[in-house]
C-alpha positions as CSV (number, residue, x, y, z in Angstrom):
1,X,146.3,68.3,103.5
2,X,143.9,69.3,106.3
3,X,144.3,73.0,105.5
4,X,143.7,72.3,101.9
5,X,140.4,70.6,102.7
6,X,139.4,73.5,105.0
7,X,140.3,76.1,102.4
8,X,138.3,74.3,99.8
9,X,135.3,74.0,102.2
10,X,135.5,77.7,102.9
11,X,135.7,78.5,99.2
12,X,132.5,76.4,98.6
13,X,130.7,78.0,101.5
14,X,131.6,81.6,100.3
15,X,130.6,80.7,96.8
16,X,127.2,79.4,97.8
17,X,126.5,82.4,100.1
18,X,127.4,84.7,97.3
19,X,125.1,83.0,94.8
20,X,122.2,82.8,97.2
21,X,122.3,86.4,98.1
22,X,122.6,87.4,94.5
23,X,119.8,85.1,93.5
24,X,117.5,86.5,96.2
25,X,118.2,90.1,95.1
26,X,117.4,89.2,91.6
27,X,114.2,87.4,92.6
28,X,113.0,90.3,94.7
29,X,113.5,92.7,91.8
30,X,111.7,90.3,89.5
31,X,108.8,90.1,91.9
32,X,108.4,93.9,91.9
33,X,108.3,94.0,88.2
34,X,105.7,91.1,88.0
35,X,103.4,92.7,90.7
36,X,103.4,96.2,89.2
37,X,100.2,96.9,87.3
38,X,100.9,99.4,84.5
39,X,97.8,101.2,83.3
40,X,98.4,103.5,80.3
41,X,96.1,105.9,78.7
42,X,95.0,103.4,76.1
43,X,93.7,100.9,78.7
44,X,89.9,100.7,78.9
45,X,88.1,100.3,82.2
46,X,85.9,97.2,82.4
47,X,83.2,96.1,84.9
48,X,81.4,93.0,85.8
49,X,78.3,92.5,87.9
50,X,77.5,89.2,89.7
51,X,76.5,87.6,92.9
52,X,79.0,87.3,95.7
53,X,79.4,83.6,96.6
54,X,82.7,83.7,98.7
55,X,85.7,85.8,99.5
56,X,87.4,87.7,102.3
57,X,88.2,91.3,103.2
58,X,90.4,91.9,100.2
59,X,88.8,89.5,97.7
60,X,85.5,88.3,96.3
61,X,84.3,85.4,94.2
62,X,81.4,86.5,91.9
63,X,79.0,84.1,90.2
64,X,78.4,85.5,86.7
65,X,76.2,83.3,84.6
66,X,77.8,79.9,84.8
67,X,81.2,81.3,85.6
68,X,82.9,82.1,88.9
69,X,85.4,85.0,88.8
70,X,87.8,86.0,91.6
71,X,88.9,89.6,92.2
72,X,91.5,90.6,94.7
73,X,92.0,94.2,95.8
74,X,94.5,94.4,98.7
75,X,95.5,98.0,97.9
76,X,92.1,99.5,97.1
77,X,91.2,102.6,99.1
78,X,88.5,102.0,101.7
79,X,86.1,104.5,100.1
80,X,86.2,102.5,96.8
81,X,85.6,99.2,98.6
82,X,82.0,98.4,99.5
83,X,81.3,95.9,102.3
84,X,79.3,92.9,101.2
85,X,77.8,89.6,102.3
86,X,77.2,86.3,100.5
87,X,74.4,86.7,97.9
88,X,74.8,90.5,97.5
89,X,74.9,91.7,94.0
90,X,78.2,93.5,93.3
91,X,79.8,95.4,90.4
92,X,83.6,95.3,90.2
93,X,85.3,97.9,88.1
94,X,88.8,97.1,86.9
95,X,91.5,97.4,84.3
96,X,93.0,94.3,82.7
97,X,96.8,94.5,82.8
98,X,99.6,92.1,82.0
99,X,100.1,91.5,85.7
100,X,96.4,90.7,86.2
101,X,93.3,92.7,87.0
102,X,93.7,96.0,88.8
103,X,90.4,96.6,90.7
104,X,89.4,100.3,91.0
105,X,86.0,100.0,92.7
106,X,83.7,97.5,94.3
107,X,80.0,98.5,94.4
108,X,77.4,96.8,96.4
109,X,73.9,97.2,94.9
110,X,72.2,96.5,98.2
111,X,73.7,99.8,99.4
112,X,72.2,101.8,96.6
């Protein structure tokens, strides 16, 4: 009886380890698909100009009229990413994609 309980316990442990590793692999693949920004030739570039009110090295919150818009750009090349301070006027150029906005340039009008 003891060996039957141990065998059953081992079967359950192996089953859960197999389902967990399979689930993680599927989740990782799904995350790659969701994070990928697909920009095709029919996508039109957009831009918005506003005042920087908050943010960090790879993101900015712009005040545009009565709205606040957040842009993140962790993979943007340094030469396309202007440094900025609170109250600077910025223009953010981007493409709207299914995965979210894909920023192509951050321009600080104080630098112009």
